[in-house]
Predicted model as a PDB file, atoms N, CA, C, CB and O in Angstrom, pLDDT in the B-factor column:
MODEL        1                                                                  
ATOM      1  N   MET A   1      73.526  23.413  -1.734  1.00 79.00           N  
ATOM      2  CA  MET A   1      72.339  23.546  -2.553  1.00 79.00           C  
ATOM      3  C   MET A   1      71.720  22.150  -2.715  1.00 79.00           C  
ATOM      4  CB  MET A   1      72.679  24.192  -3.943  1.00 79.00           C  
ATOM      5  O   MET A   1      72.420  21.183  -3.011  1.00 79.00           O  
ATOM      6  N   THR A   2      70.451  22.065  -2.525  1.00 86.00           N  
ATOM      7  CA  THR A   2      69.745  20.787  -2.650  1.00 86.00           C  
ATOM      8  C   THR A   2      69.144  20.661  -4.043  1.00 86.00           C  
ATOM      9  CB  THR A   2      68.641  20.659  -1.571  1.00 86.00           C  
ATOM     10  O   THR A   2      69.073  21.633  -4.796  1.00 86.00           O  
ATOM     11  N   THR A   3      68.714  19.452  -4.370  1.00 79.00           N  
ATOM     12  CA  THR A   3      68.068  19.245  -5.671  1.00 79.00           C  
ATOM     13  C   THR A   3      66.781  20.060  -5.783  1.00 79.00           C  
ATOM     14  CB  THR A   3      67.765  17.752  -5.888  1.00 79.00           C  
ATOM     15  O   THR A   3      66.439  20.547  -6.861  1.00 79.00           O  
ATOM     16  N   ASP A   4      66.073  20.205  -4.666  1.00 85.00           N  
ATOM     17  CA  ASP A   4      64.843  21.010  -4.689  1.00 85.00           C  
ATOM     18  C   ASP A   4      65.146  22.477  -5.010  1.00 85.00           C  
ATOM     19  CB  ASP A   4      64.112  20.908  -3.336  1.00 85.00           C  
ATOM     20  O   ASP A   4      64.414  23.120  -5.761  1.00 85.00           O  
ATOM     21  N   THR A   5      66.229  22.994  -4.435  1.00 89.00           N  
ATOM     22  CA  THR A   5      66.615  24.380  -4.698  1.00 89.00           C  
ATOM     23  C   THR A   5      66.985  24.570  -6.160  1.00 89.00           C  
ATOM     24  CB  THR A   5      67.786  24.792  -3.802  1.00 89.00           C  
ATOM     25  O   THR A   5      66.589  25.554  -6.783  1.00 89.00           O  
ATOM     26  N   VAL A   6      67.745  23.628  -6.706  1.00 86.00           N  
ATOM     27  CA  VAL A   6      68.120  23.714  -8.119  1.00 86.00           C  
ATOM     28  C   VAL A   6      66.876  23.676  -8.990  1.00 86.00           C  
ATOM     29  CB  VAL A   6      69.080  22.567  -8.505  1.00 86.00           C  
ATOM     30  O   VAL A   6      66.742  24.460  -9.929  1.00 86.00           O  
ATOM     31  N   GLU A   7      65.967  22.763  -8.675  1.00 84.00           N  
ATOM     32  CA  GLU A   7      64.738  22.658  -9.465  1.00 84.00           C  
ATOM     33  C   GLU A   7      63.933  23.955  -9.422  1.00 84.00           C  
ATOM     34  CB  GLU A   7      63.881  21.495  -8.960  1.00 84.00           C  
ATOM     35  O   GLU A   7      63.438  24.411 -10.453  1.00 84.00           O  
ATOM     36  N   LEU A   8      63.799  24.546  -8.245  1.00 90.00           N  
ATOM     37  CA  LEU A   8      63.055  25.804  -8.125  1.00 90.00           C  
ATOM     38  C   LEU A   8      63.713  26.917  -8.934  1.00 90.00           C  
ATOM     39  CB  LEU A   8      62.948  26.222  -6.655  1.00 90.00           C  
ATOM     40  O   LEU A   8      63.025  27.707  -9.581  1.00 90.00           O  
ATOM     41  N   ARG A   9      65.033  26.981  -8.900  1.00 91.00           N  
ATOM     42  CA  ARG A   9      65.732  28.015  -9.668  1.00 91.00           C  
ATOM     43  C   ARG A   9      65.561  27.804 -11.169  1.00 91.00           C  
ATOM     44  CB  ARG A   9      67.219  28.030  -9.311  1.00 91.00           C  
ATOM     45  O   ARG A   9      65.361  28.762 -11.915  1.00 91.00           O  
ATOM     46  N   LEU A  10      65.638  26.567 -11.603  1.00 87.00           N  
ATOM     47  CA  LEU A  10      65.447  26.283 -13.026  1.00 87.00           C  
ATOM     48  C   LEU A  10      64.028  26.632 -13.470  1.00 87.00           C  
ATOM     49  CB  LEU A  10      65.742  24.806 -13.320  1.00 87.00           C  
ATOM     50  O   LEU A  10      63.826  27.217 -14.534  1.00 87.00           O  
ATOM     51  N   ARG A  11      63.055  26.269 -12.648  1.00 88.00           N  
ATOM     52  CA  ARG A  11      61.654  26.578 -12.986  1.00 88.00           C  
ATOM     53  C   ARG A  11      61.418  28.083 -13.076  1.00 88.00           C  
ATOM     54  CB  ARG A  11      60.708  25.968 -11.944  1.00 88.00           C  
ATOM     55  O   ARG A  11      60.639  28.549 -13.908  1.00 88.00           O  
ATOM     56  N   ARG A  12      62.095  28.834 -12.215  1.00 92.00           N  
ATOM     57  CA  ARG A  12      61.950  30.289 -12.215  1.00 92.00           C  
ATOM     58  C   ARG A  12      62.305  30.865 -13.585  1.00 92.00           C  
ATOM     59  CB  ARG A  12      62.837  30.919 -11.126  1.00 92.00           C  
ATOM     60  O   ARG A  12      61.756  31.887 -13.996  1.00 92.00           O  
ATOM     61  N   TYR A  13      63.215  30.211 -14.280  1.00 91.00           N  
ATOM     62  CA  TYR A  13      63.636  30.675 -15.604  1.00 91.00           C  
ATOM     63  C   TYR A  13      62.956  29.914 -16.738  1.00 91.00           C  
ATOM     64  CB  TYR A  13      65.137  30.546 -15.741  1.00 91.00           C  
ATOM     65  O   TYR A  13      63.360  30.019 -17.896  1.00 91.00           O  
ATOM     66  N   GLY A  14      61.927  29.154 -16.398  1.00 89.00           N  
ATOM     67  CA  GLY A  14      61.141  28.476 -17.417  1.00 89.00           C  
ATOM     68  C   GLY A  14      61.731  27.172 -17.935  1.00 89.00           C  
ATOM     69  O   GLY A  14      61.323  26.683 -18.989  1.00 89.00           O  
ATOM     70  N   ILE A  15      62.690  26.603 -17.203  1.00 85.00           N  
ATOM     71  CA  ILE A  15      63.304  25.347 -17.617  1.00 85.00           C  
ATOM     72  C   ILE A  15      62.577  24.206 -16.917  1.00 85.00           C  
ATOM     73  CB  ILE A  15      64.834  25.325 -17.289  1.00 85.00           C  
ATOM     74  O   ILE A  15      62.565  24.116 -15.689  1.00 85.00           O  
ATOM     75  N   ARG A  16      61.980  23.351 -17.710  1.00 80.00           N  
ATOM     76  CA  ARG A  16      61.211  22.229 -17.162  1.00 80.00           C  
ATOM     77  C   ARG A  16      62.153  21.064 -16.890  1.00 80.00           C  
ATOM     78  CB  ARG A  16      60.071  21.799 -18.136  1.00 80.00           C  
ATOM     79  O   ARG A  16      62.770  20.534 -17.814  1.00 80.00           O  
ATOM     80  N   THR A  17      62.265  20.670 -15.643  1.00 79.00           N  
ATOM     81  CA  THR A  17      63.235  19.641 -15.261  1.00 79.00           C  
ATOM     82  C   THR A  17      62.775  18.231 -15.597  1.00 79.00           C  
ATOM     83  CB  THR A  17      63.520  19.732 -13.790  1.00 79.00           C  
ATOM     84  O   THR A  17      63.601  17.400 -15.977  1.00 79.00           O  
ATOM     85  N   LEU A  18      61.505  17.937 -15.471  1.00 76.00           N  
ATOM     86  CA  LEU A  18      61.027  16.581 -15.732  1.00 76.00           C  
ATOM     87  C   LEU A  18      61.241  16.194 -17.191  1.00 76.00           C  
ATOM     88  CB  LEU A  18      59.547  16.459 -15.369  1.00 76.00           C  
ATOM     89  O   LEU A  18      61.643  15.067 -17.480  1.00 76.00           O  
ATOM     90  N   THR A  19      60.981  17.106 -18.098  1.00 77.00           N  
ATOM     91  CA  THR A  19      61.170  16.826 -19.514  1.00 77.00           C  
ATOM     92  C   THR A  19      62.633  16.499 -19.811  1.00 77.00           C  
ATOM     93  CB  THR A  19      60.708  18.018 -20.361  1.00 77.00           C  
ATOM     94  O   THR A  19      62.931  15.556 -20.543  1.00 77.00           O  
ATOM     95  N   GLY A  20      63.531  17.279 -19.241  1.00 77.00           N  
ATOM     96  CA  GLY A  20      64.961  17.044 -19.445  1.00 77.00           C  
ATOM     97  C   GLY A  20      65.418  15.719 -18.870  1.00 77.00           C  
ATOM     98  O   GLY A  20      66.230  15.017 -19.471  1.00 77.00           O  
ATOM     99  N   ARG A  21      64.896  15.382 -17.708  1.00 81.00           N  
ATOM    100  CA  ARG A  21      65.279  14.120 -17.069  1.00 81.00           C  
ATOM    101  C   ARG A  21      64.786  12.938 -17.893  1.00 81.00           C  
ATOM    102  CB  ARG A  21      64.715  14.041 -15.634  1.00 81.00           C  
ATOM    103  O   ARG A  21      65.529  11.978 -18.100  1.00 81.00           O  
ATOM    104  N   THR A  22      63.563  12.993 -18.359  1.00 83.00           N  
ATOM    105  CA  THR A  22      63.014  11.908 -19.168  1.00 83.00           C  
ATOM    106  C   THR A  22      63.786  11.760 -20.469  1.00 83.00           C  
ATOM    107  CB  THR A  22      61.532  12.151 -19.459  1.00 83.00           C  
ATOM    108  O   THR A  22      64.084  10.645 -20.896  1.00 83.00           O  
ATOM    109  N   THR A  23      64.106  12.868 -21.091  1.00 85.00           N  
ATOM    110  CA  THR A  23      64.883  12.836 -22.337  1.00 85.00           C  
ATOM    111  C   THR A  23      66.250  12.212 -22.097  1.00 85.00           C  
ATOM    112  CB  THR A  23      65.044  14.255 -22.918  1.00 85.00           C  
ATOM    113  O   THR A  23      66.708  11.388 -22.889  1.00 85.00           O  
ATOM    114  N   ALA A  24      66.894  12.600 -21.016  1.00 87.00           N  
ATOM    115  CA  ALA A  24      68.211  12.047 -20.693  1.00 87.00           C  
ATOM    116  C   ALA A  24      68.127  10.540 -20.433  1.00 87.00           C  
ATOM    117  CB  ALA A  24      68.806  12.763 -19.466  1.00 87.00           C  
ATOM    118  O   ALA A  24      69.002   9.787 -20.860  1.00 87.00           O  
ATOM    119  N   LEU A  25      67.083  10.101 -19.738  1.00 87.00           N  
ATOM    120  CA  LEU A  25      66.901   8.663 -19.480  1.00 87.00           C  
ATOM    121  C   LEU A  25      66.679   7.888 -20.770  1.00 87.00           C  
ATOM    122  CB  LEU A  25      65.720   8.435 -18.533  1.00 87.00           C  
ATOM    123  O   LEU A  25      67.236   6.805 -20.949  1.00 87.00           O  
ATOM    124  N   ARG A  26      65.874   8.433 -21.665  1.00 88.00           N  
ATOM    125  CA  ARG A  26      65.631   7.760 -22.946  1.00 88.00           C  
ATOM    126  C   ARG A  26      66.926   7.617 -23.733  1.00 88.00           C  
ATOM    127  CB  ARG A  26      64.591   8.534 -23.775  1.00 88.00           C  
ATOM    128  O   ARG A  26      67.189   6.568 -24.320  1.00 88.00           O  
ATOM    129  N   GLN A  27      67.729   8.667 -23.745  1.00 89.00           N  
ATOM    130  CA  GLN A  27      69.002   8.616 -24.462  1.00 89.00           C  
ATOM    131  C   GLN A  27      69.936   7.586 -23.825  1.00 89.00           C  
ATOM    132  CB  GLN A  27      69.669  10.007 -24.476  1.00 89.00           C  
ATOM    133  O   GLN A  27      70.604   6.834 -24.536  1.00 89.00           O  
ATOM    134  N   LEU A  28      69.986   7.546 -22.511  1.00 91.00           N  
ATOM    135  CA  LEU A  28      70.828   6.585 -21.810  1.00 91.00           C  
ATOM    136  C   LEU A  28      70.383   5.156 -22.096  1.00 91.00           C  
ATOM    137  CB  LEU A  28      70.803   6.854 -20.305  1.00 91.00           C  
ATOM    138  O   LEU A  28      71.213   4.264 -22.271  1.00 91.00           O  
ATOM    139  N   ILE A  29      69.078   4.941 -22.144  1.00 89.00           N  
ATOM    140  CA  ILE A  29      68.542   3.602 -22.407  1.00 89.00           C  
ATOM    141  C   ILE A  29      68.853   3.164 -23.839  1.00 89.00           C  
ATOM    142  CB  ILE A  29      67.019   3.573 -22.162  1.00 89.00           C  
ATOM    143  O   ILE A  29      68.947   1.965 -24.104  1.00 89.00           O  
ATOM    144  N   LEU A  30      69.010   4.093 -24.749  1.00 89.00           N  
ATOM    145  CA  LEU A  30      69.410   3.727 -26.110  1.00 89.00           C  
ATOM    146  C   LEU A  30      70.875   3.304 -26.168  1.00 89.00           C  
ATOM    147  CB  LEU A  30      69.168   4.896 -27.064  1.00 89.00           C  
ATOM    148  O   LEU A  30      71.289   2.620 -27.104  1.00 89.00           O  
ATOM    149  N   GLN A  31      71.657   3.709 -25.172  1.00 91.00           N  
ATOM    150  CA  GLN A  31      73.086   3.404 -25.150  1.00 91.00           C  
ATOM    151  C   GLN A  31      73.430   2.212 -24.268  1.00 91.00           C  
ATOM    152  CB  GLN A  31      73.852   4.605 -24.683  1.00 91.00           C  
ATOM    153  O   GLN A  31      74.494   1.617 -24.434  1.00 91.00           O  
ATOM    154  N   ALA A  32      72.567   1.857 -23.349  1.00 91.00           N  
ATOM    155  CA  ALA A  32      72.813   0.740 -22.424  1.00 91.00           C  
ATOM    156  C   ALA A  32      71.504  -0.018 -22.236  1.00 91.00           C  
ATOM    157  CB  ALA A  32      73.375   1.249 -21.040  1.00 91.00           C  
ATOM    158  O   ALA A  32      70.428   0.552 -22.413  1.00 91.00           O  
ATOM    159  N   PRO A  33      71.585  -1.297 -21.878  1.00 91.00           N  
ATOM    160  CA  PRO A  33      70.355  -2.069 -21.672  1.00 91.00           C  
ATOM    161  C   PRO A  33      69.461  -1.434 -20.598  1.00 91.00           C  
ATOM    162  CB  PRO A  33      70.699  -3.514 -21.277  1.00 91.00           C  
ATOM    163  O   PRO A  33      69.942  -0.966 -19.567  1.00 91.00           O  
ATOM    164  N   ALA A  34      68.172  -1.429 -20.861  1.00 89.00           N  
ATOM    165  CA  ALA A  34      67.205  -0.823 -19.939  1.00 89.00           C  
ATOM    166  C   ALA A  34      67.306  -1.423 -18.546  1.00 89.00           C  
ATOM    167  CB  ALA A  34      65.787  -0.993 -20.471  1.00 89.00           C  
ATOM    168  O   ALA A  34      67.160  -0.708 -17.555  1.00 89.00           O  
ATOM    169  N   SER A  35      67.553  -2.721 -18.456  1.00 90.00           N  
ATOM    170  CA  SER A  35      67.632  -3.363 -17.139  1.00 90.00           C  
ATOM    171  C   SER A  35      68.827  -2.846 -16.340  1.00 90.00           C  
ATOM    172  CB  SER A  35      67.725  -4.888 -17.295  1.00 90.00           C  
ATOM    173  O   SER A  35      68.744  -2.699 -15.121  1.00 90.00           O  
ATOM    174  N   VAL A  36      69.928  -2.574 -17.019  1.00 92.00           N  
ATOM    175  CA  VAL A  36      71.119  -2.048 -16.347  1.00 92.00           C  
ATOM    176  C   VAL A  36      70.859  -0.621 -15.861  1.00 92.00           C  
ATOM    177  CB  VAL A  36      72.346  -2.081 -17.297  1.00 92.00           C  
ATOM    178  O   VAL A  36      71.191  -0.274 -14.727  1.00 92.00           O  
ATOM    179  N   VAL A  37      70.267   0.197 -16.723  1.00 90.00           N  
ATOM    180  CA  VAL A  37      69.953   1.580 -16.354  1.00 90.00           C  
ATOM    181  C   VAL A  37      68.993   1.599 -15.170  1.00 90.00           C  
ATOM    182  CB  VAL A  37      69.344   2.344 -17.554  1.00 90.00           C  
ATOM    183  O   VAL A  37      69.179   2.375 -14.232  1.00 90.00           O  
ATOM    184  N   ALA A  38      67.973   0.753 -15.209  1.00 90.00           N  
ATOM    185  CA  ALA A  38      67.001   0.697 -14.120  1.00 90.00           C  
ATOM    186  C   ALA A  38      67.685   0.344 -12.806  1.00 90.00           C  
ATOM    187  CB  ALA A  38      65.898  -0.323 -14.433  1.00 90.00           C  
ATOM    188  O   ALA A  38      67.433   0.978 -11.781  1.00 90.00           O  
ATOM    189  N   ARG A  39      68.539  -0.654 -12.836  1.00 92.00           N  
ATOM    190  CA  ARG A  39      69.231  -1.087 -11.633  1.00 92.00           C  
ATOM    191  C   ARG A  39      70.141   0.017 -11.094  1.00 92.00           C  
ATOM    192  CB  ARG A  39      70.043  -2.351 -11.916  1.00 92.00           C  
ATOM    193  O   ARG A  39      70.171   0.271  -9.890  1.00 92.00           O  
ATOM    194  N   MET A  40      70.876   0.667 -11.985  1.00 91.00           N  
ATOM    195  CA  MET A  40      71.821   1.715 -11.567  1.00 91.00           C  
ATOM    196  C   MET A  40      71.115   2.924 -10.959  1.00 91.00           C  
ATOM    197  CB  MET A  40      72.661   2.164 -12.754  1.00 91.00           C  
ATOM    198  O   MET A  40      71.611   3.511  -9.997  1.00 91.00           O  
ATOM    199  N   LEU A  41      69.966   3.298 -11.510  1.00 89.00           N  
ATOM    200  CA  LEU A  41      69.299   4.526 -11.096  1.00 89.00           C  
ATOM    201  C   LEU A  41      68.115   4.311 -10.164  1.00 89.00           C  
ATOM    202  CB  LEU A  41      68.842   5.263 -12.295  1.00 89.00           C  
ATOM    203  O   LEU A  41      67.488   5.275  -9.722  1.00 89.00           O  
ATOM    204  N   GLY A  42      67.805   3.054  -9.863  1.00 90.00           N  
ATOM    205  CA  GLY A  42      66.727   2.779  -8.921  1.00 90.00           C  
ATOM    206  C   GLY A  42      65.332   2.833  -9.513  1.00 90.00           C  
ATOM    207  O   GLY A  42      64.360   3.023  -8.782  1.00 90.00           O  
ATOM    208  N   TYR A  43      65.213   2.669 -10.816  1.00 89.00           N  
ATOM    209  CA  TYR A  43      63.904   2.621 -11.466  1.00 89.00           C  
ATOM    210  C   TYR A  43      63.441   1.174 -11.546  1.00 89.00           C  
ATOM    211  CB  TYR A  43      63.957   3.261 -12.883  1.00 89.00           C  
ATOM    212  O   TYR A  43      64.253   0.252 -11.475  1.00 89.00           O  
ATOM    213  N   THR A  44      62.140   0.977 -11.694  1.00 92.00           N  
ATOM    214  CA  THR A  44      61.639  -0.378 -11.883  1.00 92.00           C  
ATOM    215  C   THR A  44      61.942  -0.821 -13.306  1.00 92.00           C  
ATOM    216  CB  THR A  44      60.115  -0.458 -11.590  1.00 92.00           C  
ATOM    217  O   THR A  44      62.120   0.004 -14.202  1.00 92.00           O  
ATOM    218  N   LEU A  45      61.997  -2.123 -13.503  1.00 91.00           N  
ATOM    219  CA  LEU A  45      62.235  -2.654 -14.847  1.00 91.00           C  
ATOM    220  C   LEU A  45      61.102  -2.274 -15.791  1.00 91.00           C  
ATOM    221  CB  LEU A  45      62.392  -4.178 -14.802  1.00 91.00           C  
ATOM    222  O   LEU A  45      61.334  -2.004 -16.969  1.00 91.00           O  
ATOM    223  N   ASP A  46      59.876  -2.253 -15.272  1.00 92.00           N  
ATOM    224  CA  ASP A  46      58.727  -1.870 -16.101  1.00 92.00           C  
ATOM    225  C   ASP A  46      58.860  -0.433 -16.601  1.00 92.00           C  
ATOM    226  CB  ASP A  46      57.420  -2.029 -15.309  1.00 92.00           C  
ATOM    227  O   ASP A  46      58.596  -0.150 -17.769  1.00 92.00           O  
ATOM    228  N   HIS A  47      59.270   0.465 -15.717  1.00 89.00           N  
ATOM    229  CA  HIS A  47      59.432   1.870 -16.097  1.00 89.00           C  
ATOM    230  C   HIS A  47      60.538   2.008 -17.144  1.00 89.00           C  
ATOM    231  CB  HIS A  47      59.753   2.739 -14.855  1.00 89.00           C  
ATOM    232  O   HIS A  47      60.373   2.723 -18.133  1.00 89.00           O  
ATOM    233  N   ALA A  48      61.648   1.335 -16.931  1.00 88.00           N  
ATOM    234  CA  ALA A  48      62.765   1.397 -17.883  1.00 88.00           C  
ATOM    235  C   ALA A  48      62.358   0.802 -19.230  1.00 88.00           C  
ATOM    236  CB  ALA A  48      63.998   0.651 -17.323  1.00 88.00           C  
ATOM    237  O   ALA A  48      62.733   1.328 -20.277  1.00 88.00           O  
ATOM    238  N   ALA A  49      61.602  -0.279 -19.209  1.00 88.00           N  
ATOM    239  CA  ALA A  49      61.146  -0.901 -20.456  1.00 88.00           C  
ATOM    240  C   ALA A  49      60.207   0.038 -21.212  1.00 88.00           C  
ATOM    241  CB  ALA A  49      60.438  -2.245 -20.166  1.00 88.00           C  
ATOM    242  O   ALA A  49      60.270   0.122 -22.438  1.00 88.00           O  
ATOM    243  N   ARG A  50      59.337   0.744 -20.485  1.00 89.00           N  
ATOM    244  CA  ARG A  50      58.415   1.689 -21.125  1.00 89.00           C  
ATOM    245  C   ARG A  50      59.205   2.839 -21.767  1.00 89.00           C  
ATOM    246  CB  ARG A  50      57.388   2.244 -20.090  1.00 89.00           C  
ATOM    247  O   ARG A  50      58.908   3.253 -22.887  1.00 89.00           O  
ATOM    248  N   LEU A  51      60.206   3.347 -21.051  1.00 85.00           N  
ATOM    249  CA  LEU A  51      61.039   4.411 -21.611  1.00 85.00           C  
ATOM    250  C   LEU A  51      61.804   3.922 -22.845  1.00 85.00           C  
ATOM    251  CB  LEU A  51      62.024   4.931 -20.550  1.00 85.00           C  
ATOM    252  O   LEU A  51      61.970   4.663 -23.814  1.00 85.00           O  
ATOM    253  N   ALA A  52      62.265   2.676 -22.801  1.00 87.00           N  
ATOM    254  CA  ALA A  52      62.983   2.107 -23.948  1.00 87.00           C  
ATOM    255  C   ALA A  52      62.067   2.035 -25.164  1.00 87.00           C  
ATOM    256  CB  ALA A  52      63.530   0.703 -23.610  1.00 87.00           C  
ATOM    257  O   ALA A  52      62.484   2.347 -26.280  1.00 87.00           O  
ATOM    258  N   THR A  53      60.827   1.624 -24.950  1.00 89.00           N  
ATOM    259  CA  THR A  53      59.858   1.552 -26.040  1.00 89.00           C  
ATOM    260  C   THR A  53      59.584   2.943 -26.609  1.00 89.00           C  
ATOM    261  CB  THR A  53      58.548   0.906 -25.556  1.00 89.00           C  
ATOM    262  O   THR A  53      59.535   3.128 -27.825  1.00 89.00           O  
ATOM    263  N   GLU A  54      59.407   3.921 -25.715  1.00 85.00           N  
ATOM    264  CA  GLU A  54      59.156   5.290 -26.158  1.00 85.00           C  
ATOM    265  C   GLU A  54      60.350   5.863 -26.916  1.00 85.00           C  
ATOM    266  CB  GLU A  54      58.825   6.176 -24.965  1.00 85.00           C  
ATOM    267  O   GLU A  54      60.185   6.672 -27.829  1.00 85.00           O  
ATOM    268  N   ALA A  55      61.549   5.440 -26.531  1.00 83.00           N  
ATOM    269  CA  ALA A  55      62.761   5.959 -27.159  1.00 83.00           C  
ATOM    270  C   ALA A  55      63.044   5.275 -28.491  1.00 83.00           C  
ATOM    271  CB  ALA A  55      63.950   5.785 -26.228  1.00 83.00           C  
ATOM    272  O   ALA A  55      63.919   5.712 -29.238  1.00 83.00           O  
ATOM    273  N   GLY A  56      62.303   4.198 -28.796  1.00 84.00           N  
ATOM    274  CA  GLY A  56      62.503   3.517 -30.060  1.00 84.00           C  
ATOM    275  C   GLY A  56      63.456   2.342 -29.972  1.00 84.00           C  
ATOM    276  O   GLY A  56      63.926   1.843 -30.995  1.00 84.00           O  
ATOM    277  N   GLU A  57      63.745   1.897 -28.765  1.00 73.00           N  
ATOM    278  CA  GLU A  57      64.631   0.756 -28.557  1.00 73.00           C  
ATOM    279  C   GLU A  57      63.949  -0.488 -29.107  1.00 73.00           C  
ATOM    280  CB  GLU A  57      64.986   0.579 -27.047  1.00 73.00           C  
ATOM    281  O   GLU A  57      62.807  -0.762 -28.740  1.00 73.00           O  
ATOM    282  N   PRO A  58      64.605  -1.245 -29.966  1.00 64.00           N  
ATOM    283  CA  PRO A  58      64.005  -2.480 -30.468  1.00 64.00           C  
ATOM    284  C   PRO A  58      63.873  -3.506 -29.348  1.00 64.00           C  
ATOM    285  CB  PRO A  58      64.842  -3.056 -31.623  1.00 64.00           C  
ATOM    286  O   PRO A  58      64.689  -3.541 -28.427  1.00 64.00           O  
ATOM    287  N   GLY A  59      62.866  -4.318 -29.433  1.00 56.00           N  
ATOM    288  CA  GLY A  59      62.670  -5.355 -28.426  1.00 56.00           C  
ATOM    289  C   GLY A  59      63.765  -6.410 -28.489  1.00 56.00           C  
ATOM    290  O   GLY A  59      64.563  -6.406 -29.426  1.00 56.00           O  
ATOM    291  N   PRO A  60      63.823  -7.315 -27.511  1.00 52.00           N  
ATOM    292  CA  PRO A  60      64.885  -8.306 -27.467  1.00 52.00           C  
ATOM    293  C   PRO A  60      64.903  -9.258 -28.663  1.00 52.00           C  
ATOM    294  CB  PRO A  60      64.764  -9.094 -26.216  1.00 52.00           C  
ATOM    295  O   PRO A  60      65.956  -9.794 -29.010  1.00 52.00           O  
ATOM    296  N   ALA A  61      63.740  -9.472 -29.300  1.00 40.00           N  
ATOM    297  CA  ALA A  61      63.688 -10.406 -30.424  1.00 40.00           C  
ATOM    298  C   ALA A  61      64.066  -9.726 -31.742  1.00 40.00           C  
ATOM    299  CB  ALA A  61      62.293 -11.016 -30.535  1.00 40.00           C  
ATOM    300  O   ALA A  61      64.244 -10.398 -32.757  1.00 40.00           O  
ATOM    301  N   THR A  62      64.187  -8.406 -31.728  1.00 41.00           N  
ATOM    302  CA  THR A  62      64.491  -7.667 -32.942  1.00 41.00           C  
ATOM    303  C   THR A  62      66.007  -7.575 -33.130  1.00 41.00           C  
ATOM    304  CB  THR A  62      63.860  -6.258 -32.893  1.00 41.00           C  
ATOM    305  O   THR A  62      66.693  -7.047 -32.255  1.00 41.00           O  
ATOM    306  N   PRO A  63      66.547  -8.071 -34.240  1.00 42.00           N  
ATOM    307  CA  PRO A  63      67.994  -7.964 -34.447  1.00 42.00           C  
ATOM    308  C   PRO A  63      68.412  -6.517 -34.668  1.00 42.00           C  
ATOM    309  CB  PRO A  63      68.429  -8.823 -35.639  1.00 42.00           C  
ATOM    310  O   PRO A  63      67.654  -5.710 -35.208  1.00 42.00           O  
ATOM    311  N   ARG A  64      69.629  -6.204 -34.243  1.00 44.00           N  
ATOM    312  CA  ARG A  64      70.146  -4.842 -34.422  1.00 44.00           C  
ATOM    313  C   ARG A  64      71.051  -4.774 -35.606  1.00 44.00           C  
ATOM    314  CB  ARG A  64      70.883  -4.366 -33.186  1.00 44.00           C  
ATOM    315  O   ARG A  64      71.583  -3.707 -35.917  1.00 44.00           O  
TER     316      ARG A  64                                                      
ENDMDL                                                                          
END                                                                             
């Protein structure tokens, strides 16, 4: 089974895959540095940084 086949089957039942993937990425970025996640998954640093901002990740100058 390919990823395309899985996606088509999920869509047939009304499950939106892009929303789930984005949500999972945001959660992962809250648990690990965005740069590490980007490198591991092949995303650009800009994309990972944007997802981190959307997820509520504090910037580097903000203390945790």
